[in-house]
C-alpha positions in Angstrom: 25.2 -0.7 -6.2 23.5 0.0 -3.0 22.4 3.6 -2.4 23.9 5.6 0.4 21.0 5.0 2.7 21.2 1.2 2.4 24.7 0.5 2.7 25.0 1.3 6.5 21.9 -0.7 7.0 23.3 -3.8 5.3 26.7 -3.3 7.0 24.8 -3.4 10.2 23.0 -6.5 9.3 26.0 -8.3 8.3 27.8 -7.4 11.7 24.7 -8.8 13.4 24.8 -12.1 11.7 28.6 -12.4 12.1 28.2 -11.6 15.8 25.7 -14.3 16.2 27.8 -16.9 14.5 30.8 -15.7 16.5 28.8 -16.1 19.8 28.0 -19.8 18.7 31.6 -20.4 18.1 32.4 -19.1 21.6 29.9 -21.1 23.1 31.4 -24.2 21.4 34.9 -23.3 22.7 33.7 -22.7 26.1 31.7 -25.9 26.2 34.6 -28.2 25.1 37.7 -26.6 27.0 35.6 -26.3 29.4 35.5 -22.6 30.4 32.6 -21.6 32.3 32.8 -17.9 32.1 33.4 -18.0 28.4 30.2 -20.5 27.9 27.9 -18.1 30.1 28.9 -14.8 28.4 28.7 -16.3 24.7 25.2 -18.0 25.7 23.7 -14.9 27.2 25.1 -12.6 24.4 23.7 -14.8 21.8 20.2 -15.3 23.2 20.1 -11.4 24.0 21.1 -10.8 20.4 18.5 -13.2 19.0 15.8 -11.7 21.0 16.9 -8.4 20.1 16.6 -9.3 16.2 13.4 -10.9 16.7 11.9 -7.3 17.4 14.0 -5.0 15.2 15.0 -7.2 12.2 13.0 -10.3 11.8 13.5 -10.2 7.9 17.2 -10.8 8.7 16.5 -13.8 10.5 14.5 -15.1 8.0 17.6 -15.5 5.8 19.0 -17.9 8.4 15.7 -20.0 8.1 16.4 -20.3 4.2 19.8 -22.2 5.2 18.0 -24.2 7.8 19.3 -22.2 10.8 15.9 -21.0 12.0 15.0 -20.0 15.6 14.3 -23.7 16.8 17.6 -24.9 15.6 19.3 -21.9 17.1 17.9 -22.3 20.6 18.2 -25.9 20.5 21.9 -25.7 19.5 22.4 -23.1 22.2 20.8 -25.4 25.0 22.7 -28.3 23.7 25.9 -26.5 23.8 25.2 -25.7 27.6 24.4 -29.2 28.5 27.9 -30.3 26.8 29.5 -27.9 29.0 27.8 -29.0 31.9 29.0 -32.7 31.1 32.6 -31.6 30.7 32.3 -29.6 33.9 31.0 -32.7 35.7 33.9 -34.7 36.9 32.8 -38.3 35.6 31.5 -36.7 32.3 28.0 -38.6 32.9 24.3 -37.7 32.7 23.8 -38.6 36.3 22.1 -35.9 38.1 20.9 -34.2 34.8 18.3 -36.6 33.8 15.3 -34.5 35.1 16.9 -31.3 33.2 17.4 -33.3 29.9 13.7 -34.9 30.2 12.3 -31.3 31.2 14.1 -29.7 28.0 12.6 -32.5 25.7 9.4 -31.6 27.4 9.7 -28.1 26.8 10.6 -28.5 23.0 7.7 -30.9 22.6 5.3 -28.3 24.0 6.7 -25.7 21.8 6.2 -27.6 18.9 2.5 -28.7 20.1 1.7 -24.9 20.5 3.1 -24.1 17.1 1.0 -26.9 15.4 -2.0 -25.6 17.5 -1.4 -22.0 16.1 -1.6 -23.5 12.4 -4.8 -25.2 13.2 -6.3 -21.8 14.8 -4.8 -19.6 12.1 -6.7 -22.1 9.4 -10.1 -21.9 11.4 -9.7 -18.1 11.5 -9.2 -17.6 7.8 -12.2 -16.8 5.6 -12.5 -17.1 1.8 -13.0 -13.2 1.9 -12.2 -10.2 3.8 -14.7 -7.4 4.3 -14.8 -3.6 5.6 -17.5 -1.3 6.1 -20.0 -4.2 6.1 -22.0 -5.6 9.1 -20.6 -9.0 9.6 -23.1 -10.4 12.0 -23.7 -14.0 11.2 -20.2 -14.8 10.7 -19.6 -15.2 14.6 -16.4 -13.2 14.5 -14.3 -13.2 17.6 -11.1 -11.5 18.9 -7.8 -12.9 17.9 -5.6 -14.9 20.3 -2.6 -13.3 21.9 -0.1 -12.7 18.8 2.7 -14.2 20.9 1.0 -17.5 20.7 -0.7 -17.2 17.8 1.6 -15.6 15.1 5.2 -15.2 16.7 6.4 -18.6 17.1 10.1 -17.4 17.0 9.5 -14.6 19.8 7.3 -17.2 21.8 10.1 -19.8 21.8 13.1 -17.3 22.8 11.0 -15.7 25.6 9.7 -18.8 27.2 13.2 -20.4 26.6 14.8 -17.7 28.8 14.0 -19.4 32.0 15.4 -22.8 31.0 18.5 -21.4 29.3 18.9 -19.1 32.5 18.8 -22.0 34.7 21.1 -24.1 32.9 23.8 -21.2 33.0 23.1 -20.8 36.6 24.0 -24.2 37.1 27.0 -23.7 35.1 28.2 -21.0 37.4 27.2 -22.7 40.8 27.3 -26.5 40.0 23.8 -26.7 41.8 21.5 -28.6 39.7 18.5 -27.2 41.3 18.8 -23.9 39.2 18.7 -25.9 35.9 15.7 -27.8 37.2 13.7 -24.8 38.3 14.4 -23.0 34.9 13.5 -25.8 32.8 10.1 -26.5 35.1 9.2 -23.0 34.7 9.6 -23.2 30.8 7.8 -26.2 30.6 5.0 -24.6 32.5 4.9 -21.4 30.2 4.8 -23.5 27.3 2.2 -25.6 28.5 0.0 -23.0 29.6 0.4 -21.1 26.2 -0.6 -24.1 24.6 -3.6 -24.8 26.7 -4.7 -20.9 26.4 -4.4 -21.1 22.6 -6.7 -24.3 22.5 -9.3 -22.0 23.8 -10.1 -20.7 20.5 -11.0 -24.3 19.1 -13.9 -24.4 21.4 -17.4 -23.9 19.7 -18.1 -20.3 21.3 -14.8 -19.0 19.8 -15.1 -20.7 16.4 -16.1 -18.6 13.4 -17.9 -19.7 10.5 -16.4 -22.3 8.4 -15.8 -21.9 4.5 -19.3 -23.2 3.6 -21.1 -21.0 6.0 -19.1 -18.0 5.1 -19.8 -18.3 1.4 -23.4 -18.7 2.0 -23.3 -15.6 4.2 -21.7 -13.8 1.3 -24.4 -14.7 -1.1 -26.9 -13.5 1.5 -25.4 -10.1 2.1 -25.0 -9.6 -1.7 -28.8 -10.5 -2.1 -29.8 -8.0 0.8 -27.2 -5.3 -0.2 -28.1 -5.4 -4.1 -24.9 -3.9 -5.2 -25.3 -2.2 -8.7 -21.9 -0.5 -9.5 -18.4 -2.0 -8.5 -15.0 -0.9 -8.5 -12.5 -3.7 -9.2 -9.0 -3.5 -8.0 -5.7 -5.7 -7.8 -2.4 -4.5 -7.3 1.0 -4.3 -5.2 1.6 -2.8 -2.1 2.4 0.7 -3.5 -0.3 0.7 -5.9 -3.4 1.3 -3.7 -3.4 5.3 -4.7 -4.7 4.3 -8.2 -8.0 2.9 -6.4 -8.1 5.7 -3.9 -8.3 8.5 -6.3 -11.8 7.1 -7.3 -13.2 6.5 -4.0 -15.1 9.8 -3.8 -16.4 9.3 -7.3 -17.6 5.9 -6.7 -19.6 7.0 -3.7 -21.4 9.9 -5.5 -22.7 7.7 -8.0 -26.4 6.8 -8.4 -26.9 3.2 -7.4 -25.2 0.9 -4.6 -21.5 0.8 -4.8 -19.1 -1.8 -3.8 -15.3 -2.0 -3.8 -14.1 -5.4 -5.1 -10.4 -6.5 -4.2 -8.2 -9.5 -4.7 -5.3 -8.9 -2.4 -6.1 -9.4 1.4 -3.5 -6.5 2.3 -4.9 -4.2 0.2 -8.1 -4.1 2.4 -6.2 -1.9 4.7 -4.5 0.2 2.2 -7.8 1.7 0.9 -8.4 5.3 2.2 -11.4 6.0 4.5 -14.6 5.5 2.7 -18.2 4.5 3.5 -18.5 2.2 0.5 -18.6 -1.5 1.4 -15.3 -3.4 0.7 -15.1 -7.1 -0.3 -11.9 -8.8 -0.9 -12.3 -12.2 -2.6 -8.9 -13.6 -3.4 -9.8 -16.7 -5.1 -11.5 -16.9 -8.5 -13.9 -19.7 -7.8 -15.3 -17.7 -5.0 -15.5 -14.5 -7.0 -18.1 -16.2 -9.2 -20.5 -15.1 -6.6 -20.5 -11.9 -8.1 -22.2 -13.2 -11.3 -25.2 -14.3 -9.2 -25.4 -10.9 -7.8 -27.3 -7.7 -8.7 -24.0 -5.9 -10.0 -24.6 -4.4 -13.5 -21.2 -2.6 -14.0 -17.7 -2.7 -12.9 -15.2 0.0 -13.0 -11.6 -0.7 -13.4 -8.9 1.9 -12.6 -5.9 -0.4 -13.5 -5.2 -3.6 -15.5 -3.7 -6.5 -13.8 -3.3 -10.1 -14.4 -6.4 -10.9 -12.4 -8.6 -8.3 -14.1 -9.2 -11.2 -16.8 -10.8 -13.5 -13.9 -13.7 -10.9 -13.6 -14.2 -9.9 -17.3 -15.6 -13.3 -17.9 -18.5 -12.7 -16.2 -20.9 -11.6 -19.1 -23.8 -10.4 -16.7 -21.4 -7.4 -15.7 -20.6 -4.6 -17.9 -16.9 -3.5 -17.5 -15.5 0.1 -18.0 -12.0 1.1 -17.9 -11.5 4.4 -16.2 -7.6 4.0 -15.7 -5.8 5.9 -12.7 -4.9 9.0 -14.8 -4.2 9.8 -18.3 -1.2 10.8 -19.9 0.5 10.4 -23.4 2.5 7.5 -22.4 1.6 4.0 -23.9 0.4 2.9 -20.7 -2.8 5.2 -21.3 -3.6 3.3 -24.4 -2.6 -0.2 -23.6 -4.0 -3.1 -26.2 -5.6 -4.5 -22.9 -8.3 -1.8 -23.0 -10.2 -3.6 -25.8 -11.2 -6.3 -23.2 -13.6 -4.0 -21.7 -17.0 -3.0 -22.8 -16.2 0.8 -22.7 -13.4 2.9 -22.1 -14.0 5.9 -20.1 -11.6 8.9 -20.8 -11.5 12.6 -19.7 -11.8 14.3 -23.1 -11.2 14.3 -26.9 -7.5 14.2 -26.5 -7.6 10.5 -25.1 -10.1 9.5 -27.8 -7.7 10.5 -30.3 -5.0 8.8 -28.4 -6.7 5.5 -28.6 -7.5 6.0 -32.4 -4.1 6.9 -33.3 -2.7 4.0 -31.3 -4.7 1.6 -33.5 -4.8 -1.2 -30.8 -8.2 -2.4 -31.5 -10.4 0.0 -29.1 -13.4 1.1 -31.4 -14.3 4.8 -31.2 -17.8 3.9 -30.4 -16.7 2.3 -27.1 -15.0 5.4 -25.8 -16.7 7.7 -23.6 -15.8 11.1 -22.5 -16.7 11.5 -18.7 -14.0 14.1 -17.6 -12.2 13.8 -14.6 -14.6 14.2 -11.4 -11.9 14.0 -8.8 -10.3 17.3 -10.1 -12.9 19.4 -8.2 -10.6 20.5 -5.3 -8.2 22.1 -7.6 -8.2 25.7 -7.5 -8.2 28.0 -10.6 -5.2 29.8 -11.4 -4.8 33.3 -9.5 -5.1 36.3 -11.5 -3.0 38.4 -9.3 0.9 38.0 -10.0 3.3 37.5 -7.0 4.5 40.6 -5.4 8.1 41.7 -5.8 9.1 40.2 -2.2 6.7 37.1 -2.2 8.0 33.6 -2.6 7.1 31.9 -5.8 6.0 28.4 -4.8 7.0 26.0 -7.5 6.1 22.0 -7.4 8.3 19.5 -8.7 6.4 16.4 -9.0 8.5 13.8 -11.2 6.8 10.3 -12.2 8.7 7.3 -11.6 10.8 5.2 -14.2 8.1 2.7 -15.4 8.3 -1.0 -16.2 10.1 -0.7 -19.7 13.4 1.2 -18.5 12.9 4.1 -21.1 15.0 6.8 -19.6 12.6 9.3 -20.8 9.7 8.4 -18.6 11.1 10.2 -15.5 13.1 13.4 -15.4 14.5 12.3 -11.9 17.7 10.5 -13.3 19.0 12.7 -16.1 17.3 15.9 -15.1 16.0 16.2 -11.7 19.3 17.4 -9.9 19.6 20.0 -12.8 16.0 21.2 -12.3 16.3 21.3 -8.5 19.6 23.1 -8.6 18.1 25.8 -11.0 15.0 26.3 -8.8 17.1 26.5 -5.6 19.4 29.1 -7.2 16.6 31.6 -7.2 16.3 33.2 -3.5 12.7 33.9 -3.9 11.6 30.4 -4.8 10.0 28.1 -2.4 10.1 24.4 -3.7 7.8 21.7 -3.0 9.3 18.4 -4.0 6.9 15.2 -4.2 8.3 12.4 -6.0 6.1 9.5 -7.2 5.7 6.8 -4.4 7.3 4.1 -6.9 10.4 6.2 -7.7 13.3 3.7 -7.4 11.3 0.4 -7.4 12.5 -0.7 -10.8 15.6 1.4 -11.6 17.9 2.0 -8.5 19.6 4.8 -10.2 16.1 6.6 -9.8 16.0 6.1 -6.1 19.5 7.2 -5.9 19.0 10.5 -7.8 16.1 10.8 -5.4 18.1 10.6 -2.4 20.6 13.1 -3.9 17.9 15.4 -4.6 16.5 15.5 -1.0 19.9 16.0 0.1 20.3 19.3 -1.9 16.9 20.5 -0.6 17.8 19.8 3.0 21.3 21.5 2.4 19.5 24.6 0.9 17.3 24.8 3.8 20.2 24.8 6.1 21.5 28.0 4.2 18.1 29.8 4.5 16.4 31.6 7.9 13.4 33.6 8.4 10.2 33.7 10.8 8.5 30.6 11.4 4.9 30.1 12.6 4.2 30.3 16.3 3.7 27.5 18.5 0.0 28.0 18.0 0.4 26.8 14.4 1.9 23.5 15.6 -0.8 23.0 18.2 -3.7 23.6 15.8 -1.7 21.0 13.3 -1.5 18.6 16.1 -5.3 19.1 17.1 -6.2 18.6 13.4 -4.2 15.6 12.9 -5.7 14.0 16.0 -9.1 14.5 14.6 -8.4 13.1 11.2 -6.5 10.2 12.8 -9.5 9.5 14.8 -11.7 9.6 11.6 -9.5 7.5 9.1 -7.8 5.2 11.2 -9.2 2.1 13.1 -7.5 1.4 16.4 -6.5 -2.2 16.5 -4.7 -4.4 19.1 -1.2 -5.5 18.5 -2.7 -8.9 18.5 -5.7 -8.1 16.1 -5.6 -10.4 13.2 -7.8 -10.2 9.9 -10.9 -11.4 11.5 -10.7 -9.0 14.3 -10.2 -6.2 12.0 -13.4 -7.4 10.3 -15.2 -7.2 13.2 -14.0 -3.8 14.4 -14.5 -2.2 10.9 -18.1 -2.9 10.2 -20.9 -0.6 9.2 -19.5 2.8 9.3 -21.4 5.6 11.1 -23.5 7.8 8.8 -21.9 10.7 7.4 -18.4 9.5 8.2 -17.2 10.1 4.4 -18.2 13.9 4.5 -16.5 14.2 8.1 -13.4 12.8 6.8 -13.5 15.3 3.7 -14.0 18.1 6.1 -11.3 17.0 8.6 -8.7 16.3 5.7 -9.4 20.0 4.5 -8.9 21.4 8.0 -5.9 19.5 8.4 -4.2 20.5 5.0 -5.0 24.1 6.1 -3.3 23.9 9.3 -0.3 21.8 7.6 0.5 24.7 5.2 0.0 27.3 8.0 2.5 25.5 10.4 5.5 25.8 7.5 7.6 29.0 7.0 6.7 30.6 3.7 10.5 30.3 2.8 11.4 27.0 3.6 11.4 24.1 0.9 9.7 21.0 1.6 10.1 17.4 0.7 6.6 15.8 0.8 6.9 11.9 0.4 3.8 11.0 2.6 0.3 10.5 1.1 -0.7 13.8 2.9 -0.5 16.4 1.9 -2.1 15.2 -1.4 -0.9 16.1 -4.8 -3.9 18.3 -5.4 -3.1 20.3 -2.2 0.3 20.6 -3.4 -1.1 21.9 -6.7 -3.1 24.7 -4.8 0.0 25.8 -3.2 1.9 26.3 -6.3 2.1 28.8 -9.1 4.2 26.5 -11.1 4.5 22.9 -12.0 7.5 21.1 -13.3 6.9 17.3 -14.0 7.2 14.7 -16.7 4.9 13.3 -19.4 2.4 11.9 -17.0 -1.2 12.3 -15.5 0.0 14.9 -13.2 0.3 17.4 -16.0 -3.2 16.7 -17.3 -4.7 16.9 -13.9 -2.6 20.4 -13.3 -4.1 21.8 -16.2 -7.7 22.2 -14.7 -6.0 25.3 -12.9 -4.8 26.6 -16.1 -1.6 27.7 -14.3 2.0 27.5 -16.1 3.7 24.2 -16.1 6.9 22.8 -17.4 7.9 19.3 -18.8 11.2 17.8 -18.8 12.2 16.2 -22.1 14.8 13.5 -21.2 13.6 11.3 -24.2 16.5 12.2 -26.6 13.9 13.8 -29.0 14.1 17.4 -30.5 11.7 19.9 -28.9 9.5 19.8 -32.0 9.5 16.0 -32.1 8.7 15.9 -28.2 5.7 18.2 -28.6 4.3 16.4 -31.8 4.6 12.9 -29.9 3.2 14.1 -26.7 0.0 16.5 -27.0 -0.2 17.2 -23.3 3.1 19.3 -23.7 1.8 21.5 -26.2 1.0 24.4 -23.8 4.2 23.7 -21.5 7.5 25.0 -21.3 9.9 22.2 -22.4 13.1 21.9 -20.2 16.2 20.3 -21.5 18.2 18.0 -19.3 20.5 20.8 -18.3 17.1 22.8 -17.1 18.7 26.0 -18.8 15.2 27.5 -19.0 14.5 27.7 -15.5 15.1 31.4 -15.1 13.1 32.5 -18.0 10.0 30.4 -16.8 10.4 31.9 -13.4 10.3 35.4 -15.1 7.2 34.4 -17.2 5.2 33.5 -13.6 6.4 36.5 -12.0 5.2 39.0 -15.0 2.1 37.4 -16.7 2.8 39.9 -19.7 5.6 37.2 -20.6 3.3 34.4 -20.3 2.8 33.3 -24.0 1.2 30.1 -23.2 -1.9 31.2 -21.2 -4.2 31.0 -24.2 -2.9 27.7 -25.0 -3.3 26.1 -21.8 -7.0 27.3 -21.8 -7.6 25.5 -25.0 -5.6 22.4 -24.2 -7.5 22.1 -20.8 -10.9 21.5 -22.7 -8.9 19.1 -25.1 -7.5 17.1 -22.3 -10.2 17.0 -19.7 -13.4 17.9 -21.8 -16.0 20.7 -21.0 -16.9 22.3 -17.5 -20.5 22.1 -18.4 -22.1 19.8 -17.6 -20.0 19.1 -14.5 -17.6 16.0 -14.8 -19.5 14.1 -12.0 -22.7 14.5 -13.9 -21.3 13.1 -17.2 -19.6 10.1 -15.2 -22.7 9.3 -13.4 -24.6 9.4 -16.8 -22.2 7.0 -18.4 -22.7 4.6 -15.4 -26.3 4.8 -15.7 -26.2 4.1 -19.5 -23.8 1.2 -19.1 -25.9 -0.4 -16.3 -29.1 0.0 -18.9 -27.1 -1.8 -21.4 -26.5 -4.4 -18.8 -30.3 -4.8 -18.0 -31.0 -5.0 -21.7 -28.7 -7.9 -22.1 -30.3 -9.8 -19.2 -33.6 -9.1 -20.7 -32.5 -10.6 -24.1 -31.1 -13.6 -22.5 -34.3 -14.0 -20.3 -36.3 -13.8 -23.6 -34.0 -16.3 -25.4 -34.4 -18.7 -22.6 -38.1 -18.4 -22.6 -38.3 -19.0 -26.3 -36.3 -22.4 -26.1 -38.7 -25.4 -26.7 -38.8 -27.8 -23.9 -37.0 -31.2 -24.4 -39.1 -33.8 -25.9 -38.8 -36.1 -23.2 -40.3 -33.6 -20.8 -43.0 -32.7 -23.1 -44.1 -36.5 -23.6 -44.1 -37.1 -19.8 -46.6 -34.0 -19.3 -44.0 -32.0 -17.3 -42.8 -28.4 -17.8 -39.3 -28.0 -19.6 
């Protein structure tokens, strides 16, 4: 069942496809009858609709390509029907007088195909076996990309260039004067040929970039010069970049020379602003270049099918850091035993692995804390005033891959939780759903839409003072500063190679500047919002941690969100939609031992808010303090210090192994034939 938001869009898409087919049918009728007016109107409308959809909904037109009715077929059919109409309107139904027009059309479509073939060749010459960011690419001879209309948009190119021939043909239909058709076709041929010649310029030696062999040799030289020691390896889908982004600041702070290794080309632009060099190597055969480098350890924030391809390198030690810790099975996956070490936050995760009995030995589990939690502020000792709004963050997780309805509260309890919070006139709700909500189970996406509708409707019933225009101006100024630091400005025509050229070595201190600009933006963002207004937050900014600092209470699910929030020691609640009793739920999930447990009907919301307003009624404060240490480890030494020590220790193990291998190699006796020949082995 489509959601409320997608149903109108699908109806509009279906209407557009039916309209296009109707225009072709009308063209056909107009050409055969013949009816000049009908032929002109249907042809013009069909071409205009095709041009519009090429810009607004190219994905819809790709469906036509699957049934072999692609843009080339559509435009050729459009022109052929106009020619048929011209023949029918001609008194002797002969091609006499249209030979030049037909020949010109053949040349036009031939030039289009030549341009398309040339675009494929240029694209191949401009595809390297890797992609980089924050790396000086001098030596690869990178150049700016050709115009995208010629290079990557063959459908738009054909339709735009075809406007001239089609218009000329239709004017001839209207006036019976072939000069219009001849002029239009000549203009179309001239455009197509000129475009092809211009695109061919990128095959000249001065515009050609390094070939595959030269590029791989350059990569080997760069690795030898840069001498990376610690890397972060990441592979994932379009919505999973957050799993790597949460480790960027930690990676940059480690002793050594860090590098980020990616496997999907699109992921290069999804990694947040960082000064750490990024190298994307899609093919496993080229990935082996890392084995010859100085890399000693590789950190893994997520498991993926491609992880096994880098684990086969014995010269590199591998540590699984995960992208968050919770009591869910995914936090102690059997795949973890493939790594040399598993780095966890605190004792709770160590116990979780032993209880799971999945083959991870206790000696391979290293407690390093959660370095990225440093920005989260501790709990305020001052209770909210009588007239003060209590900010509550509802941050449910997503539905997961296994279809367990207990993974997320959105479907079974979300609306009740939100309804209970909205019912309190002195509550301000921040709703920040997981970015993957609804990606597996459409029901989760539908529930999310209903929750957002409830919040918008509640806001319509509220009113109060709003910050002045100076707050909005400050936010706009801070946003522009942050945008300038975190976003590379690319031309519309920029391709992967041009982006590599523009995203070379960053300016010194850029990462610190980004951190300062982000903090300033977040301050301006919250200052620009009315204190009484509920907020729906679905963008990456403000961050979850920034929302933590605004909230006095968190409502969430069994997920790493709960573990991270505990660093503040503020009250939190967890929804139990698993079907277990509360005792079973607490026993199964240790992270909820200091939480208020909410049933699917969310009947405990009122008591929960009362405990936030009156600390004397908060019976779980001591339990949260104890659980914080159990989940995240001690605060001294700081987590970053422990994390760095673990990295140095694992790197030392990699060095020790290399030394042992070198010693064994030197102890191997030379081959007998070499000794007899008096040559070294």
